[in-house]
C-alpha positions as CSV (number, residue, x, y, z in Angstrom):
1,M,-40.9,-76.8,-10.1
2,K,-39.8,-80.0,-9.1
3,F,-36.4,-79.2,-10.0
4,L,-36.4,-76.0,-7.8
5,S,-37.6,-77.8,-4.9
6,I,-34.7,-80.3,-4.9
7,F,-32.3,-77.5,-5.6
8,L,-33.4,-75.7,-2.3
9,L,-33.7,-79.0,-0.3
10,S,-29.9,-79.6,-1.3
11,W,-28.9,-76.3,-0.1
12,M,-30.8,-76.0,3.3
13,P,-28.2,-78.0,5.3
14,A,-25.6,-75.7,4.3
15,L,-27.9,-72.5,4.9
16,L,-28.8,-73.9,8.4
17,A,-25.3,-74.4,9.1
18,S,-24.1,-71.2,8.0
19,A,-27.0,-69.5,10.2
20,A,-25.7,-71.5,13.2
21,D,-22.1,-70.5,12.6
22,E,-23.4,-67.0,12.5
23,S,-25.2,-67.1,15.9
24,T,-22.3,-68.9,17.5
25,F,-19.9,-66.2,19.3
26,T,-16.5,-67.9,20.0
27,I,-14.8,-66.8,23.3
28,G,-11.4,-67.4,24.2
29,I,-11.3,-67.7,28.0
30,K,-8.4,-68.1,30.6
31,E,-9.2,-69.3,34.2
32,T,-8.4,-66.3,36.3
33,P,-10.4,-66.3,39.4
34,P,-12.7,-64.7,40.9
35,F,-13.5,-63.1,37.4
36,T,-13.3,-66.4,35.2
37,I,-13.9,-70.0,37.1
38,Q,-14.2,-73.2,35.7
39,D,-15.5,-75.9,37.7
40,E,-14.6,-79.9,37.6
41,N,-17.5,-80.4,34.7
42,G,-15.8,-77.5,32.6
43,N,-18.6,-75.1,33.4
44,W,-17.6,-71.3,33.5
45,S,-18.9,-69.0,36.0
46,G,-17.6,-65.3,37.6
47,P,-18.4,-61.6,37.0
48,A,-16.8,-61.8,33.5
49,V,-18.4,-65.0,32.4
50,W,-21.9,-63.5,33.7
51,L,-21.5,-60.1,31.9
52,I,-20.7,-61.4,28.4
53,E,-23.3,-64.2,28.4
54,E,-25.8,-61.5,29.3
55,I,-24.4,-59.2,26.6
56,L,-24.5,-61.9,24.2
57,A,-28.1,-62.8,25.1
58,E,-29.2,-59.2,24.1
59,M,-27.5,-59.8,20.6
60,D,-29.1,-63.2,19.9
61,R,-25.6,-64.8,20.0
62,T,-24.6,-68.0,21.5
63,P,-21.5,-68.1,23.7
64,E,-18.8,-70.9,23.0
65,F,-15.9,-71.0,25.4
66,K,-12.3,-72.0,24.4
67,T,-9.6,-72.5,27.3
68,M,-6.6,-70.6,26.0
69,S,-3.5,-68.9,27.7
70,L,-2.9,-65.4,27.6
71,T,-0.8,-65.4,24.6
72,E,-3.1,-67.6,22.7
73,I,-6.0,-65.3,23.6
74,F,-4.3,-62.1,21.9
75,D,-2.9,-64.1,18.9
76,S,-6.2,-65.3,18.1
77,L,-7.9,-62.2,18.3
78,E,-5.2,-60.5,16.1
79,K,-5.9,-63.2,13.4
80,N,-9.6,-62.8,13.8
81,Q,-9.8,-66.7,14.9
82,I,-12.3,-65.9,17.9
83,D,-14.7,-63.1,18.5
84,A,-13.6,-61.9,21.9
85,G,-11.4,-62.9,24.8
86,I,-12.2,-62.6,28.6
87,A,-10.3,-63.1,31.8
88,A,-8.7,-60.5,34.1
89,L,-7.6,-58.7,30.9
90,S,-5.9,-55.3,31.5
91,I,-6.4,-52.4,29.1
92,T,-2.7,-51.3,27.9
93,S,-1.2,-49.3,25.2
94,D,0.5,-52.4,24.1
95,R,-2.3,-54.5,23.7
96,E,-4.4,-51.7,22.1
97,E,-1.9,-51.7,19.3
98,L,-2.8,-55.5,18.7
99,V,-6.6,-55.6,19.7
100,D,-9.7,-53.8,20.6
101,F,-11.2,-53.6,24.0
102,T,-14.7,-52.9,25.3
103,H,-15.0,-50.2,27.7
104,S,-13.7,-51.4,31.1
105,F,-15.7,-53.4,33.4
106,F,-13.7,-53.2,36.8
107,E,-10.8,-51.2,38.0
108,S,-8.1,-52.6,39.8
109,G,-4.3,-52.5,40.4
110,I,-1.2,-54.8,41.0
111,G,-0.7,-56.2,44.2
112,I,2.1,-57.6,46.3
113,A,1.9,-60.8,48.4
114,A,4.7,-61.7,50.7
115,S,5.3,-64.1,53.4
116,D,4.2,-63.1,57.1
117,T,7.7,-63.2,58.6
118,D,6.4,-62.1,62.4
119,T,4.5,-65.5,62.7
120,E,7.2,-67.4,61.0
121,M,10.2,-66.7,63.1
122,W,10.4,-70.3,64.2
123,I,10.0,-71.6,61.0
124,L,13.2,-69.8,59.8
125,A,15.1,-70.7,63.0
126,L,14.2,-74.4,62.3
127,R,15.1,-74.0,58.5
128,N,18.6,-72.5,59.6
129,I,19.2,-75.3,62.3
130,F,18.8,-78.0,59.5
131,S,20.5,-76.2,56.7
132,L,23.4,-77.8,55.1
133,R,25.9,-75.3,56.2
134,F,24.7,-75.7,59.9
135,L,25.0,-79.1,59.8
136,Q,28.5,-79.1,58.4
137,A,29.4,-76.5,61.2
138,V,28.3,-78.8,63.8
139,F,30.1,-81.7,62.4
140,S,33.4,-79.4,62.2
141,L,32.7,-78.6,65.6
142,L,32.5,-82.1,66.9
143,L,35.7,-83.2,64.9
144,L,37.4,-80.4,66.8
145,L,36.3,-81.6,69.9
146,A,37.4,-85.0,69.3
147,V,40.8,-83.9,68.1
148,V,41.1,-81.8,71.5
149,G,40.0,-84.6,73.4
150,L,42.4,-86.9,71.8
151,F,45.2,-84.3,72.8
152,V,44.3,-84.4,76.5
153,W,44.1,-88.1,76.7
154,L,47.6,-88.4,75.1
155,A,49.1,-86.1,77.4
156,E,47.3,-87.4,80.7
157,R,46.6,-91.2,80.2
158,K,50.0,-92.4,81.8
159,H,49.8,-89.5,84.7
160,N,46.2,-89.2,85.1
161,P,44.7,-92.7,84.6
162,D,41.9,-92.5,87.2
163,E,40.5,-89.5,84.9
164,F,41.7,-90.4,81.5
165,G,43.0,-93.8,81.7
166,G,41.7,-97.3,80.5
167,R,41.1,-98.5,77.0
168,P,41.6,-96.1,74.1
169,G,37.9,-95.7,73.5
170,K,37.2,-94.9,77.2
171,G,40.1,-92.6,77.5
172,I,39.4,-90.6,74.2
173,G,35.7,-90.4,75.4
174,A,36.7,-89.0,78.4
175,G,39.0,-86.5,76.7
176,L,35.9,-85.6,74.2
177,W,33.9,-85.1,77.5
178,W,36.3,-82.9,79.0
179,S,36.8,-80.8,75.7
180,A,32.9,-80.3,75.5
181,V,32.3,-79.1,78.8
182,T,35.3,-76.8,78.8
183,M,34.2,-75.2,75.6
184,T,30.7,-74.6,77.0
185,T,31.9,-73.1,80.1
186,V,30.2,-75.7,82.1
187,G,33.3,-77.1,83.9
188,Y,31.8,-79.9,86.2
189,G,35.1,-80.3,87.4
190,D,34.8,-84.4,87.2
191,K,38.0,-84.3,84.9
192,A,41.0,-81.9,85.0
193,P,44.4,-82.1,83.4
194,K,47.5,-82.7,85.7
195,T,50.3,-82.9,83.6
196,L,52.2,-79.6,82.4
197,L,51.3,-80.5,78.7
198,G,47.6,-81.2,79.6
199,R,47.1,-78.0,81.2
200,V,49.0,-76.1,78.1
201,V,46.3,-77.7,76.0
202,G,43.7,-77.1,78.3
203,L,44.4,-73.3,78.5
204,I,44.8,-72.9,75.0
205,W,41.4,-74.7,74.1
206,M,39.9,-72.4,76.6
207,F,40.6,-69.2,74.7
208,M,39.8,-71.2,71.5
209,A,36.5,-71.9,72.9
210,I,35.5,-68.5,73.8
211,I,36.4,-67.3,70.4
212,I,34.6,-70.4,68.5
213,I,31.5,-70.2,70.8
214,S,31.4,-66.4,70.3
215,G,31.8,-66.8,66.3
216,F,29.1,-69.6,66.0
217,T,26.5,-67.7,68.0
218,A,27.1,-64.4,65.9
219,G,26.8,-66.2,62.9
220,F,23.7,-68.1,63.5
221,A,21.9,-65.0,64.9
222,S,23.3,-63.3,61.7
223,S,21.9,-65.8,59.3
224,L,18.5,-65.8,61.2
225,T,18.4,-61.7,61.0
226,R,19.1,-61.7,57.4
227,D,16.6,-64.5,56.4
228,T,14.1,-62.8,58.0
229,L,15.0,-59.1,56.7
230,S,15.2,-60.6,53.1
231,S,11.6,-61.7,53.7
232,K,10.3,-58.7,54.8
233,V,8.6,-56.8,52.1
234,E,6.6,-53.6,53.1
235,D,7.1,-51.4,49.6
236,I,8.0,-51.7,45.8
237,R,11.4,-50.6,46.7
238,D,12.2,-53.8,48.7
239,L,11.2,-56.0,45.7
240,N,14.9,-55.3,44.5
241,D,16.4,-57.2,47.5
242,V,14.1,-60.1,47.5
243,K,13.1,-63.4,45.7
244,T,10.1,-62.1,43.3
245,A,7.7,-64.0,41.2
246,T,4.8,-63.3,38.8
247,V,2.8,-64.9,36.0
248,K,4.2,-65.3,32.8
249,G,3.0,-62.8,30.1
250,S,0.9,-60.9,32.6
251,T,0.9,-56.6,33.0
252,S,2.6,-57.5,36.3
253,A,5.6,-59.0,34.5
254,D,5.8,-55.9,32.1
255,W,5.5,-53.5,35.1
256,L,8.5,-55.5,37.0
257,S,10.6,-55.2,33.7
258,M,9.9,-51.6,33.3
259,L,11.1,-51.0,37.0
260,K,14.0,-53.3,36.3
261,I,13.0,-55.5,39.1
262,P,14.6,-59.1,38.8
263,Y,11.8,-61.7,38.9
264,R,11.3,-65.4,37.9
265,T,7.8,-66.3,36.1
266,S,5.4,-69.4,36.1
267,N,2.1,-70.2,34.5
268,S,0.0,-70.4,37.4
269,I,-0.5,-67.8,40.3
270,E,-2.0,-70.5,42.5
271,D,1.4,-72.4,42.3
272,L,3.4,-69.4,42.9
273,L,1.5,-68.5,46.2
274,S,2.0,-71.9,47.5
275,E,5.7,-71.8,46.8
276,L,5.7,-68.2,48.7
277,E,4.0,-70.0,51.8
278,E,6.8,-72.5,51.5
279,G,9.5,-70.0,51.5
280,K,10.7,-70.4,47.8
281,W,9.8,-66.5,47.0
282,D,9.7,-63.7,49.3
283,A,7.2,-62.0,47.3
284,V,4.6,-62.4,44.4
285,V,3.3,-59.6,42.1
286,Y,0.1,-60.0,40.5
287,D,-3.5,-58.3,40.2
288,K,-4.6,-57.6,43.7
289,P,-8.1,-59.0,43.4
290,V,-6.9,-62.3,42.1
291,L,-4.2,-62.5,44.9
292,E,-6.9,-61.8,47.6
293,Y,-9.3,-64.5,46.2
294,Y,-6.7,-67.3,46.2
295,V,-5.3,-66.4,49.7
296,A,-8.8,-66.7,51.1
297,K,-9.5,-69.7,49.1
298,D,-6.5,-71.7,49.8
299,D,-6.5,-70.5,53.4
300,L,-2.8,-69.2,53.0
301,R,-2.4,-67.6,56.5
302,H,1.2,-67.3,56.6
303,I,0.8,-64.7,53.5
304,D,-0.1,-61.0,53.7
305,I,-1.1,-58.8,50.6
306,L,0.1,-55.4,51.1
307,K,-2.7,-52.6,51.4
308,S,-1.6,-50.4,48.5
309,T,-2.1,-51.3,44.8
310,F,0.5,-50.2,42.2
311,T,-0.2,-48.8,38.9
312,R,-4.2,-48.7,38.0
313,E,-5.3,-51.3,35.8
314,N,-8.8,-51.5,33.8
315,Y,-10.3,-54.9,33.0
316,G,-12.2,-55.1,29.6
317,I,-13.4,-57.7,27.2
318,A,-10.8,-58.3,24.2
319,L,-12.0,-58.1,20.6
320,P,-10.4,-58.6,17.3
321,P,-9.3,-55.1,15.4
322,Q,-12.1,-53.3,14.1
323,A,-14.8,-55.6,15.3
324,P,-18.0,-54.4,13.9
325,Y,-20.0,-55.3,17.1
326,R,-17.9,-53.3,19.5
327,E,-20.1,-50.3,19.7
328,K,-23.1,-52.6,20.6
329,M,-21.3,-54.4,23.3
330,D,-20.1,-51.2,24.8
331,I,-23.3,-50.0,25.1
332,L,-24.7,-53.3,26.5
333,L,-21.5,-53.5,28.9
334,L,-22.3,-49.9,30.4
335,Q,-26.0,-50.8,30.9
336,L,-25.1,-53.9,32.6
337,T,-22.5,-53.0,35.1
338,Q,-25.1,-50.2,36.1
339,T,-27.4,-52.8,37.4
340,Q,-27.8,-54.4,40.8
341,E,-27.2,-57.9,39.3
342,W,-23.8,-57.0,38.2
343,Q,-22.8,-55.6,41.8
344,D,-24.1,-58.9,43.3
345,Q,-21.7,-60.8,40.9
346,L,-18.8,-58.9,42.3
347,N,-19.8,-58.9,45.8
348,A,-20.1,-62.7,45.8
349,V,-16.4,-63.1,44.9
350,L,-14.8,-59.9,46.1
351,S,-16.6,-59.4,49.4
352,P,-14.2,-60.2,52.5
């Protein structure tokens, strides 16, 4: 009897640990506000977090959250290394081939965020003015003015000393002043060439100046118009002609690839939206509720989100293949998503 008691006591810690392991439910989670939000202390909140915690409470299981990327979540589920995965996980046929999903708990779609060009015309103008090409053009124009002024000074310095005479610096400066006022058609009349050669140079410069000013103005206006139009996104078709970005590994990236729309990727939707407002991108494509959340949260006033959604997406809880608890979770999910508490969770983060 004593031997049996010792035997049972020696196995008790292992049995208790096994029971604890069975009660723990490991969840791979990715921060995707407003559905999954992590605070500075590492605590999780959001509608999807509330939902799975309520489900597990009914199943007498204890949630254990592990922060992962989208790729890591699906890889871990496929290998049965975690019990579930949550975020704004869209249920797709490709993903269903690898893992299982519960019933959908939210229906949404892909949205497009674009810069608000109507309120940023002055920003585009400043960007063009201080661009390298514009500064190169201004420098070239100043150089041409100096060359013309030099020619006039050489032609007039001996025969018109009152206006173009003096030391070389003063005389060339007077020639530069004359070439500038002549080009801009201001023509103050304080200086004018009197020699035949000087007047020939002046006549040639007048015609050249008309052409230069017209071309310069047209080029600047064309550049501003082109930048404005290139940032104008009103429909899916416009994405082919603008700089587009989305989150790596997302269904938005799959959607853009399917439509053969060129795009770049990043791991952070928040970074992409900040870069969109700064002008690095013309459009950011991602889940519409997530776009709306970040635009409101970060007060991104120069970003518009198109009213239409493109493709229908349903969010679900991802599970390992053939998970034995799937049916139980489905029943609980359907019950919980019909309650006022669930509606309150959504209203708290999705209401305008």
